[in-house]
N, C-alpha and C positions, 0 to 999 in steps of 0.2 A: 738530824739528818737534814742536809739541804737538798731543797725539791728545785728541779729545773724543768721548764718547758723546751723541749729540742727546738731549734730553728726548723726542722724538717718535720715536725709533728711528734706527738707523744710526751710522755714525762719520764723524768728519770730522777734518782736520787744518788746523792754522794756524801761521804761521811768528811770530806775536806769542802771548804768554800772556794769556788772559782772566781776569780776576777773576770772582769767584763772581756779582758785581753784574751784570758783562756778558754772563752766560749766562743771566740771569733772563728768564723768559718773562713778560711782564705779562697776556698772553691766558689762560694756564691757571695760572699762579703756580708752575710747576716751574722747574727748572736743567738745563742740562748739566752733564754730569759730566767732570771732567779725570782723563784715565788716565795720562797720563804725557810725558815728553819724549823723544823717539826720534831717533837719528840715521840709523836703519837699518829697511828692510822687514822684514829678517830678525829683527831685535830685536822688533818688532811681532808677528809671526807667533809666535814663540816665547814671549813673554809672554802672548799672548791665545788660545794654543793651545786652552784648555780652552772659551773662547768662540766658536770658529770651527768651523762645519759644513764638514768636508773631503768633503762628499757621501757620507757615511756615518751622517747621522743625529743627530751629537753636536754641541755648541753651538747658537748662535743665528744669528750672521752667517755669511752665506754666503760661500765662498771666492771667488765670482766677485765680489760687492760689495767684498770686502776688496782684492782685486788691481785692478779696475777703476776704483772710486771712491775708493779711500783710499791705496794704495800705491805706485800709479803714478808718484806724484812723487818716489818715491826712487830714486837711480841704482842701488841693488842689487836692485830689485824683481824678484823670480825668475818664472821661468815657473809655467804652472799646475801641471804634475807636480811641479815641485820644491817649490812651495807646500804643496801638499798633503803631501808627504814630511815638510817641517819641523814642519807641525801636528801630524800623526800623531806624529813623533818626540818632541815636546815637550808632549804631554798628560800629566797628573798620574797616577800610578798609579791613582787611584781612577776617573779616567774610561776608563782601560784595562780595569779590571776590568768596566766595565758592558758591554763588547763581547760 
């Protein structure tokens, strides 16, 4: 799955890759950002760990949004408690120092 950050906020997945031109918004002149191609929900959680708020005030995307609106499509989508552990275990040292 190809993961994108919507220029208006939030994340979405697509099973097809979009070119930059295809993610352009004519109304505001901005683009959606391609974040990567993922085969696993766990890969996404690990890769975006610094960007996910695991109900501890770090990151921007809420864990609920990530699980319910984005990662549910993956067969290995973890439960809520496991997802929080994955995020916290994969944050960079810099983020851990902020706690």
